[in-house]
Steps between C-alpha positions, in 0.01 A plus 500: 500500500618849416438678831562843350220445247275346764540796736427740213189298407366508855556874526316560171214268604456689827467827307277331242256379766443858617451660159346249258135535402449246223827311454592179683809281509501188282760280330791303638578726795139485618519120482830491684416741782138414569409158361777255413833601660667311218758713317654844512332740257663833413220700335186673625199459270203728570176422313174689460209477254464879521864578419475863609803690367460772762504238773820352357659844497392564860635162613836559331524840668423342836761228440758758393435715805513198731836372376652841436598447137342545156338203330547455127231392255682230306233411244132522412332255264196288417539134600344251256324794331265515798644607836670832564825477694742748655814383670743690716841420645654599831877455542572318825829576674741205516268285288595378152134529402255791523151468640255483210144621551226421247158662476278274288145535374292201605302403189357179648340593833269802516457458875791293631483357849753685714644372826689712753767291670708723728296792367632462143237481220574168326318310227321182605723201434255346251523814286880476503474130410292599196750773406786251514313262267439784255865607527626169361216423257437852370163662450418303186610203294635554149574262214856431394615438143359148489162582650565394859384711793789643702515714812610864497604538864840576646742220581612607845610218728379691806139490374514124460649457847233728647231282341666192649480648852147632444394152396671346803378747762183671371315277252620212281557621146274237341213627715577869455501461122137389515406852616654662190371558148542242226767706326703536819474126562619425146776754546629319806493166321687647201753656736559160662555342159741762371703660778872421504588280796871568444458879505287466813773302677762761410281793610409318820859537620462880511202500738545582868284222644460453873466124464855417393414132453244565226634420153378583152414142406272473801307809389474378139378152596242640741356748247498239224301270728254779580442577131461131418248465781305799367499355145389155618212645701399733216457214252297274729 
């Protein structure tokens, strides 16, 4: 764990809890701090269906005042041609990495369920579970050059590992998939059939997991079994 980043995160979250109106913490750091305690996560991801630009500006000003340094807007873009995103970086003294803060428009939940562990507005874990599925499958399936459906999601090892822990501790993946749309289910099956096991094993080495005994093969085998179980139950 990078303690410099962690201390900066906690300071920002304390300020955030006092000033946010519509945004709430989601993503890997929300899972780590409040639900799973599974791996160190460096970024802060704040989601809101309202995506109020004035609120973002006010929050950044509050953060800047609280830490005593300016905060730089690194980029602004549209993710998957749907969700607006702004991300900022804060240099952290004696850390090789900055603290990255994302403000993301929630295009899936109009009224997300928000919890308040330790007074911090945090997305309900089932919403984050859904977001992690969408992250690796993408928002839609597309056809490749030979007419097969393929996923359009990102290939981040951390998302796959988060889904592994969510399945272990919150709800088994084969059961959670039953709550999703047909396209999302197909997307997960296509992901299982196409993702590179070798690339996953290499990326797995870079994660800061708290369970040092967990290995990549264990994660792959477990998720493969969950997908197979879902498929077998779906065709009954």
